[in-house]
N, C-alpha and C positions, 0 to 999 in steps of 0.2 A: 291033303290040302294043301293048299299055298299059304304064305304067312300073310295075315291079314294085316296090310300094312295102312290100309286107310283108319284103321281102330287103334292101332299103333300111336297115329300122327296124334291122333284126338285122347288119346290115354295117357301117353309119357307126360304132357302136360298137367293133365289131370292129375297122376300119380307125384308128379314133382309139386304140386302146391300141396297136397298133405303132405308132402316130407319136407316141404318150406317150412310150414303152418308150425311142423313139432319140433322147429329145432329149437332150442334150449333160448332161452330171452335174452342170458346173458352172448351170445355168439350171433350177433348182428351180422355182422362180418359172411360168417359163415353163413349163413340165410342168403345173403345175396349173390356171393359166389355159386351156391348149390341152384339157385334159381335160372342165374345166369349159364351155367351148364346146361341145365335141361332145356333152356329157350333154344340153344345153339345145336343141342340133340333132339328135339324138335326140328329146327332149320334143315338139319340132313335128312329127316323120314320127308320132310314136302318135296326139298332137292329129288329125292330117291321117287317120288312118287311124278314128279315133274318129266324124269327121264324116263320111266318105265310108261308114261302115256303116249298112246299113238295117237296125233290127232286125225288121220285120215282112218282107226278103226272104229270100233262101236259107238254108238253115241256114251253109253256109261261104263267105264272102265273101273278094272278093281275091284268088284263087285262082291259084297258080302251079302247072306241072307240068313236071316235064324229065325225061327219062332220066338216070340216074345210073350205075346197077349194072345193066346191065340182065337179063345174064345170071341176077341171083340176086333179079330181081322188085323192087329196090330203086328207088325215085324221088324226086327231090326235089320234095316234095308240100308248099303250102305253102294254109292257109285259117284263115279265123277266124271263129267262133262268138262271140255277145255275151260269153262268159263270158272267152274270151281275150281280147278288144278291152278290157273292163273292166281286167283283171290285165296287160297291156302297158301301159296306161294308168297306172297303179299303179305299174309299176317303171320307166316310163321318168320318172314325176314325183319319183319317192323318189331317184332317183341324183345328181341337181343338189342332194340337200339333204347325201346322204348323204360327195356330194366337200365341202362346205363346210363340215362340221359335220368334216369330219378334215383340215382345210387344213394344222395343222399337226403333226399326229399321225406323219408320217415323215419329219418334220425330225430331224435328227441329232440324237444326245443330248448332246455337244460337241463340239467343234470337232475334226476328224480323227478323231470315235469310227469304228468298225468294228461298233461292235455295233447299228445299224441299216440296214437295208440301202436303196439310192437310193428319194428320192421319187419318180423316173418308176414305177419299178416299183408302188409302191403302189398309184397313180391308172389307171398302165395295167391292173392287175388288177382294180380296179374298172368298169372299161369292159369289162374281158374276162367276166366276172361278167355284167354286164349283156346284152351281147350272145347271149351263151349261153341264158341265160333267155326273152330276146325269142322267140329261134329256137324252144326250147321250146314256148314257147306257140303258134307259128304252127304246128309241123309237123304235118304230115297222114298222115306215111308213118312207120310203128311203129320201123324202124330208124333212121331221122333222128333222130326224137323221142330214141332211145334215145341215140345218139351223145354228143347235147348233154345229154343228161340226166346223163350218166357224166362229160361233157368237164368240166362247171361245177364238179367236185370238185377239180379240180386251181390251180386259180389260188385258191378258197376256201380249199384248204390250204395255201399261201404267205400268204395274208392274216393268216390265222391266226396260223401258227407264226413266222412273217416278220415280224407288226408288229402283236405283241400289245399287250395294256395296259402302259403305265409303272407303275401305280401298282399296287405290290405290297408288302406288309409285309416279306417275307422278302428283300428287295433282289433286283440283277438277274439274278444265277446262277440262284436262286430262281426267276424269274420265266420263265427262257428253260427251264427243265426244265419248266414247269408247262405253257408254250404248246406246246411241243413233243409232250408228254404229249394236250394236249386236240386238237390237229391231226391226230398219230395216230388217237386214238380216233375222230374226225369221218371220218377218212378209209377207214377201217379199216369199219367200221358201214354207210360207204355205198356201200362197193366191196362188201361182202360183200351187201346189197341188191340190188345194179347187177349182180354174178353170176348169183343168183339169176334176176332178171329175164329176162338173155341166156339163160335156157336157155330161160324162157316162150316168149322173141321166137322163137327157134329152131323151137319145137315149133309154134306159130301160123304159123310159115311152111310147115313140113311139113302143116301140116292145110288153109292157105286157099291156098296158093299162091303167096303175097303179100305187102305190106307196107302197103297202101295202105287206110288206117283206112275212107274211107269206103266201098270196094269190099267189105271185108271186113264191115261194117255193115249194107250195103244186100245181101248176100248172106246173110247170117242173118234179116234182114228179112224178105225174098222167098220164104225155105226154100231157096234153092239150093244154101247153105252148111249144114252138121250138124254138130254135135259132140256125140259120147259126153258123156254126164253126168259122169262121173269125169276124160276129158281137159279140158271146161271147166273143173272145179273146179279141177284142177292149175294148168292158165293161170293161172286166175285168181288164183291164190293165190301165182303168179310175179309177176306185174304188182304185187298190193296190198302186200306183203311190202316190195318195193322203196319204194312210195308211200308205206309206212306208217314205212318206219325216215325218209324225208326228211322226212314231214310235222311232227313226229314223234306218232308214237301209243304209248302204253304198253303194255309194256314194251319198245320200240324206241328210248323217249326219250334215254336217259340219256348219247350224246353231247355233247346240247344245253348243257345246264348249266355244264360243262365249258367249250367253245366259247366261250358270250357271255361266259362270266366272263375268262377270257383274252383275248378280243378287244377293239381298241378300240369303243367305244358305234358308230362310222358300220358298222363291219365284224358288230357284232351286229346291226345296222340289216340290214345285209344280208342277214345270214342268214336270221332270223325273218321280217323282215316281205319277203323277195324271194324268198331259195332255195326256205325252206320251201315256199312256195305251190304251186310245181311240183308237189311231192307231193299236195297234195289237189286243184289240177286235175286233173292225171293220174286221180284217183279217179271224177272225175265223165266226164272224154272215153273214157279207157280200157275202166276196169272196168266201168262201167256199159253201155259202147256196144258193146263186142265180146263180153261175157259177160255177159248179162243174168241167164239161168237162174244161174247160179252166185253172182252178186251177191244175189238174193232166197235161194238159198239160207246163204250167210254172213250175212246181214242182223243175224241175233238176236247170232251171238257178237262181230261188230263192236260192234253198240253196247252191248254190256256192256265191250269194251274202251275206247272212247270214254267211257262213264260212269266208268269207273274214272281213267280221264286228268282228266275235268273235276275230281273229286274229289280225287285224291291229287294232284295240281297243284297245286291251291289249299290244299291243306293244308298241301304242304311249304314254299310259298311263305309262309304264315305264320311259320313255323318261321326263315327264312331271317336271317342275320348279315347279308351282303353282298348289294348293290343289285342288283348284276348277276345273280344267283343268283336273287334274287327274281323279276325282270322275266323269267328263263327259264322258270322251273315257272308264272309266271304265262301264258308264253305255251303253255306244253304244255295246260293247264287249257284255255285259248281255241281249241286245234287239237281238245281234243277236243267243244269244241262246233262246228267247224265239220264234222268226220267224225258227228258223230251228226245234224246236219241232213242230210246226204248222205245215209246210211242211213235216214234214217226213213221216205224212199220219196215224200214228200210233196211237194206243190208249193213250200209256206210253208216246207217245212224246206229246200230247197234254194235257193229263193230266200235265205231268210235264211243259209244255210253259203256263198254264192255272193259277197254285200253283207259276212258277217263277215270274207272273204278280204281284201275292201278295206279294211277297215274297221277289219278289227286291225291292217293295213299304217301305216295311217296314224296309230293311235291308239298303239302302239309304237313306231312313229318319232318321234312326240313326246313321251314318255314317257323313252325309251333316249336319245335325244340329250341335252334336258334334264340328265337323269342323269348324261352324259359330260361336260355342261359345269361340272356340279357335283364330279364326282370330277376333273377336271384340276386344280381350283385348289384344291381341299383334298387332294392326291394319295394318298386312299385310298377304298377299295371299302366299308369296313365300316359298316353303319349306326350303330353305336355313337359314330362319330368327329367326329358332327355334331350340330348341336342348337341350334335360333334362328338360322337362317337367317333365315329372313321378315323379319327385324330389321333385317339387312345388306345382302339382294338380297332386296326385294321383288317386282320381276320375276320372278326366277330360280323364286321360290319360286311367284308366281300361275300361272305356265307348267306347273311341276312338278304342282301340283294339278288344272291340265286333264287334262294327259296322265295322271293316275291317277285322275279323275274319269270319263276315257271309257274307262282298263282297265277299272275296277269296272260300267259299262256303265249309269251316271248317265241317265236318262232327257235328252232333249233334246241328246245325242252321239250322235255317229255309233254304237257299237257298241249302243246300246241296241237300234235298230229290227234291227238283224240278229238279235243275241239272244236279242228276243222271237220273232220269227217261227220259228228256229230250233225254242223251246221249246214254241210253239204250234203248228209242223207234227211234231213229235216225241206233243205230249200227245195229238192226234188217233188216232194209230194205236195208239202206246207209252204211256200214261197212266202206268203206274207208272214207267217210265223217266225219264219229261217233271218228274214231282214228285222225284224225288231229282236229277236234274239241277239244279232250280233252286239247290239246298243251294250250287252253285258261286258262286252270286251273292253270296249273305251273307258265304260266305269269300271272293270276291274284296272286298267293301268292309272285311272287315275288315284282308287284309293292304295295303291300299291305304290306307288311313287309319292304321293302324299306321305305315307307314313315312313318312308324311307329316308324323306328330305326331313322332316321333323325330328328325328331321333337319330339321326347317323349325320346331318352334315350342319353348317352353322356354325356360331361357336362352342365352345367346350363348357359346358356349363360347369360349376364347380363342384358339383355331388359327385360327376363322373369322370373330371378329371383324372381319378386315382384308378378307373376300372381298368381292373386284367384282361388280356387278348383270352382266345380259347386254351382252355388245359387240354392235354393231353388225351383227356378220357374224351372229351367234349367233341374234340378234334376226329376221334375213332367214332362219334356216334354220326356226326354231320358228313365227314367228307364222302363214304360210302353212297349215303345219300346222294349228297351232289353229282358224284361220277354218274350215278344211274339215271340222273335228271337229263344228265345230257347225253349219255349212251342210247336210251331212249329214244332222247329225242331227233337223233340221226338218224339211227337204225332200229325201226318198232318191229322191224318183221319177226324176230321171237317170238312175239307176245302173240301179233294179230294171225301167225300160223297155227298158235291154239286153239285162239277163240274163233275163227273164224267159221271152221266147220261146224263147232255149237249155235254159231248165229244161223247160220243157213237153215238149220234142223229147225230153229225157233221161228223162223222165216215160214218154215213149209206147217208148223203147227197152226198159226192163223191162219193158212191159205194167203201169204200175201208174196207177191212179185214186186222187185222194183221197177218204177213207173221209168216207161220207154223215154230214151229224148225227144224233144221237139224237135231238133235236127241229128237227122242222121248224117251220121261221118262221112266223109267223102273216100270213096273206093278209090 
């Protein structure tokens, strides 16, 4: 029996979470180092998965299958395709940076303070989220996926509500109220989506007789499993609604700005760069593979919703006064691009969408973590409270600029390639939507450059005149992300080689081929 690599990649952070939580209360530093070591070991396992994966091989590799709840057809089934491998690698890569960036975020506010939860709990919850996200990417049993899709809400709820941002202009009591509101809103939105999905999961079992993704998809493909059109559409909507909340897609996005605003910067990165990717990933794996006819039926409406997300998110980002809310609305716009690429039903669009998931995770992590370092120095999230930072902290300003330029998809940085592929893939099938979506790029340039101008340039405000530049720990967090943004912007082939075979198989699932060019190439 081969080593269960996929189980180990998810189990290690889960065990690490329990061990970190069990560290004595007086040993906060030991808990931090334990969490960091576990996250690095998980990264090593994720790299092993990446190395052992063969892009030209079977669709699902490194598979594991064991009986679990036999009476209900539930199995412990794991397997990864190229898309899952890329997102597991992204998750495992970001968690060590999240831990390092949040090294002091859960320290007591003052000696003997009871207003802050134990440090051990903060890092244990981060590892718990990592474990649940990884197994969500690995699961090929629909019921197994659902369990962890929902379970990850619990540690995220406590991370938002219990370890929120300390920078609040109205004091600790108001901050606590706002954190609680944001955490409850996050939980309720996602629970409603999950409950609707649960009904669809049960309906799928009634129709198919089991929960195995591979068996159901194979039965759909060879014609041995037939679904009535209305049945398939209702089941699709149940799955899609939950994924659209998690993604988040307009108009189900409103929990995200509150959650990111009230979270610490590392937790905000965990939300938008890691957890939210489960929603867009699941659209590719479950919606398109299990319900191909319904996916094509719903495509026009979904494309319009994605387009609204792109423009609406960008417009609201332009008008924000809060740095974190600006990044949150920018993410709403970016997720619109990802969903647009998925449902454009072209190879370029879906390749771009998958690449966008990876690149958005890196660019948003870089921008938000540097913003967090900035906010921790000044004690304010308000853009108006800054000015002239580049004169007193040039390295901080420089990394903030690169993260911002990546957010607006500047050529030469990683998000440009993915956004370009999404727009090309959309334009070849839906030219009007592709043209309108390009306005999102213009608005991204506006909100990013205005943010930089107002915070980093101009006269030095007295409150930032003594602001220190990035410290060694902070440079260790930011520098690798900047290097990755540049490397993947110049040479995205390592990622596209992994994801493209899975994208082609997804296109085959929905019985779509790329549109033929209107003008034949010269021979």
